[in-house]
C-alpha positions as CSV (number, residue, x, y, z in Angstrom):
1,M,109.1,-96.2,100.5
2,T,109.1,-92.7,99.0
3,I,107.6,-90.0,101.1
4,F,105.8,-87.6,98.8
5,K,105.9,-83.9,99.7
6,A,102.4,-82.5,100.3
7,R,103.0,-79.7,97.8
8,S,103.4,-82.1,94.9
9,L,100.2,-83.8,95.8
10,F,98.1,-80.6,96.0
11,S,99.7,-78.5,93.3
12,R,96.6,-78.3,91.2
13,S,94.6,-76.9,94.1
14,F,95.9,-73.3,93.7
15,S,94.9,-72.7,90.1
16,S,91.3,-71.6,90.4
17,L,91.4,-69.8,93.8
18,S,90.9,-66.1,94.3
19,S,93.9,-64.2,95.7
20,H,92.4,-63.9,99.2
21,P,89.7,-66.6,99.7
22,L,88.1,-67.3,103.0
23,R,90.3,-70.0,104.5
24,V,88.3,-72.7,106.3
25,C,89.7,-75.9,107.9
26,V,87.4,-78.7,109.0
27,V,89.0,-81.2,111.4
28,G,87.4,-84.7,110.9
29,S,86.1,-86.3,107.7
30,G,83.0,-88.1,109.0
31,P,79.4,-87.0,108.3
32,A,79.7,-83.9,110.4
33,G,82.9,-82.8,108.7
34,F,81.7,-83.4,105.1
35,Y,78.3,-81.8,105.7
36,T,80.0,-78.8,107.2
37,A,82.4,-78.5,104.2
38,E,79.5,-78.9,101.7
39,K,77.4,-76.3,103.4
40,M,80.4,-73.9,103.7
41,L,81.2,-74.2,100.0
42,K,77.5,-73.4,99.1
43,A,77.2,-70.5,101.6
44,N,80.5,-68.8,100.5
45,K,81.5,-69.2,96.9
46,Q,85.0,-67.8,97.6
47,A,85.7,-70.2,100.5
48,E,88.6,-72.6,100.3
49,V,87.8,-75.6,102.5
50,D,90.4,-78.1,103.7
51,I,89.4,-81.3,105.5
52,I,92.0,-83.0,107.7
53,D,91.7,-86.4,109.3
54,R,94.1,-88.6,111.3
55,L,93.2,-91.6,109.2
56,P,94.3,-92.1,105.6
57,T,90.7,-93.0,104.8
58,P,87.8,-90.5,104.8
59,F,84.1,-90.8,105.9
60,G,84.6,-91.5,109.6
61,L,81.9,-93.7,111.1
62,V,80.2,-94.3,107.7
63,R,83.3,-96.5,107.1
64,S,84.2,-97.7,110.5
65,G,80.9,-97.5,112.4
66,V,78.0,-98.5,110.1
67,A,77.4,-102.3,110.3
68,P,78.7,-104.2,107.2
69,D,75.2,-105.6,106.6
70,H,73.8,-102.0,106.2
71,P,75.2,-101.1,102.7
72,E,72.3,-98.7,102.0
73,T,73.4,-96.5,104.8
74,K,76.9,-96.1,103.2
75,I,75.6,-94.7,99.9
76,V,76.1,-91.2,101.4
77,V,79.8,-91.6,100.7
78,N,79.0,-90.8,97.0
79,Q,77.8,-87.4,98.1
80,F,80.8,-86.8,100.3
81,S,83.1,-87.8,97.5
82,R,81.7,-85.1,95.3
83,V,82.4,-82.6,98.1
84,A,86.0,-83.8,98.3
85,Q,86.4,-83.5,94.5
86,H,85.1,-79.9,94.5
87,E,87.8,-77.6,93.0
88,Q,87.9,-75.5,96.2
89,C,88.1,-78.4,98.6
90,S,91.0,-80.6,99.6
91,F,91.3,-83.7,101.8
92,F,94.4,-84.2,104.0
93,G,94.5,-87.7,105.4
94,N,97.0,-89.0,107.9
95,V,97.2,-85.6,109.6
96,T,96.6,-85.7,113.3
97,L,95.4,-82.7,115.3
98,G,97.7,-82.4,118.3
99,S,100.8,-84.2,116.9
100,S,101.0,-83.4,113.2
101,I,99.7,-79.9,113.8
102,S,98.4,-78.0,116.8
103,L,95.1,-76.3,117.2
104,T,96.9,-73.0,117.7
105,E,98.8,-73.4,114.5
106,L,95.5,-74.2,112.6
107,R,93.9,-71.1,114.0
108,E,96.8,-68.9,112.9
109,M,96.6,-70.3,109.3
110,Y,92.8,-70.2,108.8
111,H,90.1,-67.7,109.2
112,V,87.7,-70.4,110.4
113,V,88.5,-73.8,112.1
114,V,85.6,-76.2,112.6
115,L,86.2,-79.2,114.8
116,A,84.2,-82.2,113.8
117,Y,86.3,-85.1,114.8
118,G,83.5,-86.9,116.7
119,A,84.0,-89.2,119.6
120,E,86.8,-91.7,119.7
121,S,86.7,-92.7,123.3
122,D,84.1,-94.3,125.6
123,R,82.2,-93.7,128.7
124,V,83.1,-95.8,131.7
125,L,81.1,-97.5,134.4
126,H,83.5,-97.0,137.3
127,I,82.6,-100.3,138.9
128,P,85.0,-103.0,140.4
129,G,86.7,-105.2,137.8
130,E,86.6,-102.6,134.9
131,V,89.7,-102.0,133.0
132,C,89.8,-98.7,131.2
133,C,91.9,-95.8,130.0
134,T,90.3,-92.5,129.0
135,N,93.5,-90.9,127.8
136,M,93.8,-91.9,124.2
137,G,97.1,-90.2,123.8
138,C,99.1,-92.3,126.3
139,I,99.0,-96.1,126.5
140,W,96.3,-96.7,123.8
141,N,97.8,-99.8,122.2
142,Y,98.5,-101.3,125.7
143,Y,94.9,-100.6,126.7
144,L,93.5,-102.4,123.7
145,E,95.6,-105.4,124.5
146,I,94.8,-105.5,128.2
147,S,91.1,-104.7,128.0
148,S,90.4,-107.3,125.3
149,Q,92.5,-110.0,126.9
150,C,90.5,-109.7,130.2
151,G,87.3,-110.1,128.1
152,I,85.8,-106.6,128.8
153,L,85.9,-104.0,126.1
154,P,83.9,-101.1,124.7
155,A,81.5,-102.1,121.9
156,R,83.1,-99.3,119.8
157,E,86.4,-101.3,119.7
158,F,84.5,-104.4,118.6
159,V,82.7,-102.4,115.9
160,W,86.0,-100.9,114.7
161,W,87.5,-104.4,114.7
162,Y,84.8,-106.0,112.4
163,N,84.8,-102.8,110.2
164,G,88.5,-102.9,109.5
165,H,89.6,-99.8,111.4
166,P,93.4,-99.8,111.5
167,D,93.5,-99.0,115.3
168,C,91.7,-102.2,116.1
169,R,93.1,-104.6,113.5
170,N,95.2,-106.4,116.1
171,L,92.6,-106.4,118.9
172,A,93.4,-109.5,121.0
173,L,89.8,-110.8,120.8
174,D,89.0,-114.3,122.0
175,L,85.7,-115.6,120.6
176,K,86.6,-119.3,121.1
177,S,86.8,-119.6,124.9
178,T,83.2,-119.0,125.9
179,D,79.7,-119.6,124.7
180,T,78.2,-116.5,126.3
181,A,78.6,-112.8,125.7
182,V,76.9,-110.0,127.7
183,I,76.3,-106.6,126.0
184,L,75.6,-103.7,128.4
185,G,73.2,-101.4,126.7
186,Q,70.2,-101.7,124.4
187,G,70.8,-99.0,121.8
188,N,71.5,-99.4,118.1
189,V,75.2,-100.1,118.6
190,A,74.4,-102.8,121.1
191,L,71.9,-104.4,118.6
192,D,74.5,-104.1,115.8
193,V,77.1,-106.0,117.9
194,A,74.6,-108.7,118.9
195,R,73.5,-109.1,115.3
196,I,77.1,-109.5,114.1
197,L,77.8,-112.1,116.9
198,L,74.7,-114.1,116.1
199,R,74.0,-113.7,112.4
200,P,75.1,-116.7,110.2
201,T,78.6,-116.0,108.8
202,V,77.5,-117.2,105.3
203,E,75.4,-114.1,105.2
204,L,78.1,-111.8,106.5
205,A,80.5,-113.2,103.9
206,T,78.9,-111.2,101.2
207,T,79.3,-107.9,103.0
208,D,82.3,-105.6,103.4
209,I,83.1,-107.0,106.9
210,A,86.8,-107.1,107.5
211,G,88.4,-110.4,106.5
212,H,90.1,-111.0,109.8
213,A,86.7,-110.5,111.6
214,L,84.9,-112.9,109.3
215,T,87.5,-115.6,109.9
216,A,87.2,-115.2,113.7
217,L,83.4,-115.2,113.6
218,K,83.4,-118.4,111.7
219,E,85.4,-120.0,114.5
220,S,83.4,-118.3,117.3
221,T,81.9,-120.5,120.0
222,I,79.5,-117.8,121.2
223,R,75.9,-119.1,121.1
224,K,74.2,-116.9,123.8
225,V,74.1,-113.1,123.8
226,F,72.4,-111.1,126.6
227,L,71.4,-107.6,125.9
228,V,71.1,-105.9,129.3
229,G,69.4,-102.6,130.1
230,R,69.0,-100.5,133.3
231,R,65.4,-99.6,132.4
232,G,62.5,-101.4,130.8
233,P,61.2,-102.2,127.3
234,V,59.3,-98.9,127.2
235,Q,62.5,-97.0,127.5
236,A,64.6,-99.2,125.1
237,A,67.0,-96.8,123.2
238,C,67.1,-98.6,119.9
239,T,65.1,-97.9,116.7
240,A,62.4,-100.2,115.3
241,K,64.4,-100.9,112.2
242,E,67.4,-102.2,114.2
243,L,65.2,-104.2,116.5
244,R,63.3,-105.9,113.6
245,E,66.6,-106.9,112.0
246,V,68.0,-108.6,115.1
247,L,64.6,-110.3,115.8
248,G,64.6,-111.5,112.3
249,I,67.9,-113.5,112.4
250,K,67.3,-117.0,111.0
251,D,67.0,-119.8,113.5
252,L,67.5,-117.6,116.5
253,F,65.8,-118.3,119.9
254,I,64.5,-115.0,121.4
255,N,64.0,-114.8,125.2
256,I,62.1,-111.9,126.8
257,Q,60.5,-112.3,130.3
258,E,56.8,-111.4,130.0
259,A,57.0,-110.0,133.5
260,D,59.3,-107.3,132.2
261,L,56.6,-106.3,129.7
262,V,54.0,-105.4,132.3
263,K,53.2,-101.7,131.9
264,T,52.7,-99.3,134.8
265,L,50.5,-96.1,134.5
266,A,53.7,-94.1,134.0
267,D,54.7,-96.4,131.2
268,E,51.3,-95.9,129.6
269,E,51.7,-92.2,129.8
270,E,55.2,-92.4,128.3
271,L,53.9,-94.5,125.3
272,K,50.8,-92.4,124.7
273,D,52.5,-89.7,122.7
274,N,55.5,-91.5,121.4
275,R,54.8,-93.6,118.3
276,I,58.4,-94.8,117.9
277,R,58.5,-96.2,121.5
278,R,55.1,-97.8,121.0
279,R,56.3,-99.7,118.0
280,I,59.4,-100.9,119.8
281,Y,57.3,-102.1,122.7
282,E,55.0,-103.9,120.3
283,L,57.8,-105.7,118.6
284,L,59.3,-106.8,121.9
285,S,55.9,-108.0,123.2
286,K,55.2,-109.9,120.0
287,A,58.7,-111.6,120.2
288,A,58.1,-112.6,123.8
289,I,55.0,-114.6,123.0
290,S,55.5,-115.8,119.4
291,G,58.5,-118.1,119.7
292,P,59.1,-121.4,121.5
293,S,59.6,-121.4,125.3
294,C,63.0,-123.2,125.1
295,P,65.8,-123.2,122.6
296,C,66.5,-126.2,120.4
297,S,69.9,-128.1,120.8
298,G,72.7,-126.0,119.3
299,Q,70.4,-123.0,118.5
300,R,71.8,-119.6,119.0
301,E,70.1,-117.5,121.7
302,L,69.4,-113.8,122.2
303,H,68.2,-112.7,125.7
304,F,66.7,-109.3,126.4
305,V,67.2,-108.5,130.0
306,F,65.6,-105.4,131.5
307,F,65.7,-103.6,134.9
308,K,69.3,-104.6,135.7
309,K,72.4,-102.4,136.2
310,P,76.0,-103.8,136.4
311,D,77.4,-103.7,139.9
312,R,80.8,-105.4,139.4
313,F,82.6,-107.7,137.0
314,L,83.5,-111.1,138.4
315,V,86.9,-112.6,137.9
316,S,87.5,-116.1,136.7
317,D,89.1,-118.7,139.0
318,N,90.5,-120.6,136.1
319,R,91.8,-117.8,133.8
320,S,93.9,-115.1,135.4
321,N,92.5,-111.6,135.3
322,H,89.7,-112.7,132.9
323,V,86.0,-111.9,133.4
324,S,83.8,-114.8,134.4
325,G,80.5,-112.9,134.8
326,V,78.7,-109.8,135.8
327,R,76.9,-109.1,139.1
328,F,73.7,-107.1,138.4
329,E,71.6,-105.1,140.7
330,K,67.8,-105.2,140.0
331,T,66.4,-101.7,139.4
332,I,63.1,-99.9,139.5
333,L,62.2,-96.6,137.8
334,Q,61.7,-93.6,140.0
335,E,61.0,-90.0,139.0
336,N,64.0,-87.6,139.2
337,G,63.0,-84.6,141.3
338,V,65.2,-82.3,139.3
339,S,64.5,-83.3,135.7
340,G,61.1,-85.0,136.2
341,K,62.3,-87.9,134.1
342,R,62.3,-91.5,135.4
343,I,65.7,-93.0,136.2
344,A,66.8,-96.5,137.2
345,V,67.4,-96.9,140.9
346,G,69.0,-100.0,142.5
347,T,66.8,-102.1,144.8
348,G,69.6,-103.9,146.7
349,E,68.8,-107.2,145.1
350,F,71.6,-108.8,143.2
351,E,72.1,-111.7,140.8
352,D,75.1,-113.0,138.8
353,L,75.2,-113.8,135.1
354,E,78.0,-116.0,133.9
355,C,79.8,-115.1,130.7
356,G,83.3,-115.0,129.1
357,M,83.0,-111.7,127.3
358,V,81.4,-108.3,128.1
359,L,80.9,-105.5,125.5
360,K,80.1,-102.1,127.0
361,S,77.7,-100.2,124.8
362,I,77.1,-97.3,127.2
363,G,78.1,-94.4,125.0
364,Y,80.9,-92.8,123.1
365,K,82.9,-89.9,124.4
366,S,84.8,-87.1,122.7
367,V,88.4,-86.3,123.8
368,P,89.9,-82.8,124.1
369,V,93.0,-81.4,122.5
370,D,95.4,-78.7,123.8
371,G,93.9,-75.2,123.6
372,L,90.3,-76.4,123.4
373,P,87.7,-75.6,126.0
374,F,86.1,-78.8,127.1
375,D,83.2,-80.0,129.3
376,H,84.5,-83.2,130.7
377,R,81.2,-84.1,132.4
378,Q,79.2,-84.0,129.2
379,G,82.1,-84.9,126.9
380,I,81.5,-82.0,124.5
381,V,83.0,-78.6,123.6
382,P,80.9,-75.8,125.3
383,N,79.3,-73.9,122.5
384,T,76.3,-71.9,121.4
385,R,75.0,-72.8,117.9
386,G,78.4,-74.1,117.1
387,R,80.4,-71.2,118.3
388,V,83.0,-72.4,120.8
389,L,82.7,-70.7,124.2
390,S,85.8,-69.9,126.2
391,D,86.1,-70.9,129.9
392,L,89.0,-68.4,130.4
393,L,87.0,-66.5,133.0
394,G,85.0,-69.5,134.2
395,D,81.6,-68.1,132.9
396,L,81.5,-69.7,129.4
397,T,80.2,-66.4,127.9
398,L,83.2,-65.4,125.7
399,V,83.2,-66.7,122.2
400,E,86.4,-68.1,120.7
401,K,86.6,-66.1,117.5
402,G,87.0,-68.2,114.4
403,L,86.6,-71.5,116.3
404,Y,83.5,-73.7,115.8
405,V,82.3,-77.2,116.4
406,S,79.9,-79.6,114.6
407,G,78.6,-83.1,115.1
408,W,79.2,-85.2,118.2
409,L,81.8,-82.9,119.6
410,K,79.2,-80.2,119.5
411,R,76.0,-82.0,120.8
412,G,77.2,-85.3,122.1
413,P,77.1,-88.8,120.5
414,T,73.4,-88.9,119.6
415,G,71.4,-89.0,116.4
416,I,71.7,-90.7,113.0
417,I,73.9,-89.7,110.0
418,A,71.3,-87.2,108.8
419,T,71.3,-85.5,112.2
420,N,74.8,-84.2,111.3
421,L,73.4,-82.4,108.3
422,Y,71.1,-80.1,110.4
423,C,73.9,-79.7,112.9
424,A,76.3,-78.6,110.2
425,E,73.7,-76.2,108.8
426,E,73.4,-74.5,112.1
427,T,77.2,-74.1,112.5
428,V,77.7,-72.8,109.0
429,A,74.8,-70.3,109.6
430,S,76.7,-69.1,112.7
431,I,79.9,-68.6,110.7
432,M,78.1,-66.6,108.0
433,E,76.4,-64.5,110.7
434,D,79.7,-63.7,112.3
435,I,81.3,-62.7,108.9
436,K,78.3,-60.5,108.1
437,R,78.4,-58.8,111.6
438,G,82.2,-58.3,111.3
439,V,82.8,-60.4,114.4
440,L,85.0,-62.7,112.3
441,A,87.9,-61.3,110.4
442,S,87.3,-61.4,106.6
443,S,89.7,-62.7,104.0
444,T,90.4,-59.2,102.7
445,S,91.0,-57.5,106.0
446,L,93.3,-60.3,107.2
447,P,94.7,-62.6,104.6
448,K,95.8,-66.0,105.9
449,P,98.0,-68.7,104.4
450,G,95.4,-71.5,104.7
451,R,96.2,-74.5,102.5
452,E,99.6,-73.2,101.4
453,G,100.7,-72.7,105.0
454,L,99.4,-76.1,106.0
455,I,101.3,-77.8,103.1
456,Q,104.5,-76.0,104.0
457,L,104.2,-77.0,107.7
458,L,103.4,-80.6,106.9
459,D,106.3,-80.8,104.4
460,S,108.7,-79.4,107.0
461,R,107.6,-82.1,109.5
462,N,107.8,-84.9,106.9
463,I,104.1,-85.8,107.4
464,R,103.1,-88.4,104.8
465,V,99.9,-86.8,103.6
466,V,97.2,-88.9,102.0
467,P,95.1,-86.7,99.5
468,F,91.7,-87.8,98.2
469,S,93.3,-89.0,95.0
470,A,95.4,-91.5,97.1
471,W,92.2,-92.6,98.9
472,E,90.7,-93.3,95.5
473,K,93.6,-95.8,94.9
474,I,92.8,-97.4,98.2
475,D,89.1,-97.6,97.3
476,A,89.9,-99.2,93.9
477,E,92.2,-101.8,95.5
478,E,89.7,-102.7,98.1
479,K,87.0,-103.2,95.5
480,R,89.4,-105.2,93.3
481,I,90.3,-107.6,96.1
482,G,86.6,-107.7,97.2
483,S,85.4,-108.8,93.8
484,L,87.8,-111.8,93.9
485,R,86.1,-112.8,97.1
486,K,82.5,-112.0,96.0
487,K,82.4,-109.1,98.4
488,P,81.7,-105.4,97.7
489,R,85.2,-104.6,99.0
490,E,87.9,-106.1,101.2
491,K,89.0,-103.4,103.5
492,L,92.7,-102.8,104.0
493,A,92.9,-102.8,107.8
494,C,96.6,-102.2,108.5
495,W,98.2,-98.7,108.6
496,E,101.1,-100.1,106.5
497,E,98.9,-101.6,103.8
498,L,96.8,-98.4,103.5
499,Q,99.9,-96.2,103.2
500,K,101.6,-98.5,100.8
501,V,98.6,-98.5,98.4
502,A,98.0,-94.8,98.8
503,M,101.6,-93.9,98.0
504,N,102.1,-96.4,95.2
């Protein structure tokens, strides 16, 4: 296969630029990255903005995180595409921060570097029986194989698998050896995963779900899904929209213990000023009393389990190193003396729940790169309004000039897609303030190579860059194959397939 030089792919990008533009590099092409690029181009008409991403495909979690049966959420890619097609913006796919190019090198080439690469790892429970690896740079592929084969894996990997993310195309996922799956967590991701496991595949077949996932789900023997949370229905972390969707699955038995719905005075106080939580509680209460008391033969089941926290994973006697269940400790809510918020505290009472698969939906986590200050406890880069703070002296008061963050890396894995818009606005406002105050070197006082320097370096290292025009080839091919299968698109889920189409 021909390896195209980056210079030949981006030759048109130099024609309309001023001699010394403000050079800006955004790392990550998800919502945070694209919103940052868009706001930057509007705030500084002379800015040259380059977006790099380790994947050959742009759009981050809009492509690999949004559920396939939520096409309306993905419409935002049209807006992001217009940003990428701006004459002063370029997309560099298949470029990995840390291996293709270092953070130090980027900072030398650009006046401004904004890190918006999100969260590509997972929080861990640290309980017996858990298999995990938090260092993505080491035995990542080995971890995927081991964790999925033992039946315990992060919900993120399952989401990437059914969304056609190339890292999880070959996930060794067994959906045919058990009828019961346990999902730890009750947020929107947990509900997405439950819905994909339980929704009729005839309905999923008309979405952009990955072909390999659809085939596996058609053969799945999973009929019972337990959504387990540490706290109660008043504190459920999902949105009403997501809850309505999963409760509305056709021919699904819903089980919620009415005892769990009994409200305390503290619950009443918590609900009083929170309309969203009141709506969620009402939906759960209605579901608890409106359906039949027992499932019909062969009917799929969704069980909401509250006030339980995982204590350990149980190992099967029949399948070597494979999960056979989860031991849960019952919890009660107690006020935290420090924060004043109520937290789940174990009671010392335990019960076991048999299952053959566990999906941990307990939160995403960002990972650091060399040369980047990082708060490992919170899983974010220490910052103030997007300005990265240095921990060189241990006081986190020094600002790393020219280095900024946006999105989950900045605030943690919270919020919806639109949350990243406001997050990006704040970071770009900080950049513009720093330029105005003279804190940040201007393009005229200190010219930098920017895009041209990046292209030269990537060419010297034989990095096979995927520009936005190559992504458009992938996009067209996925839609072409999808139309043959009566789907909006059939995602190319292998690195080799993606690069072959991109470079054709």
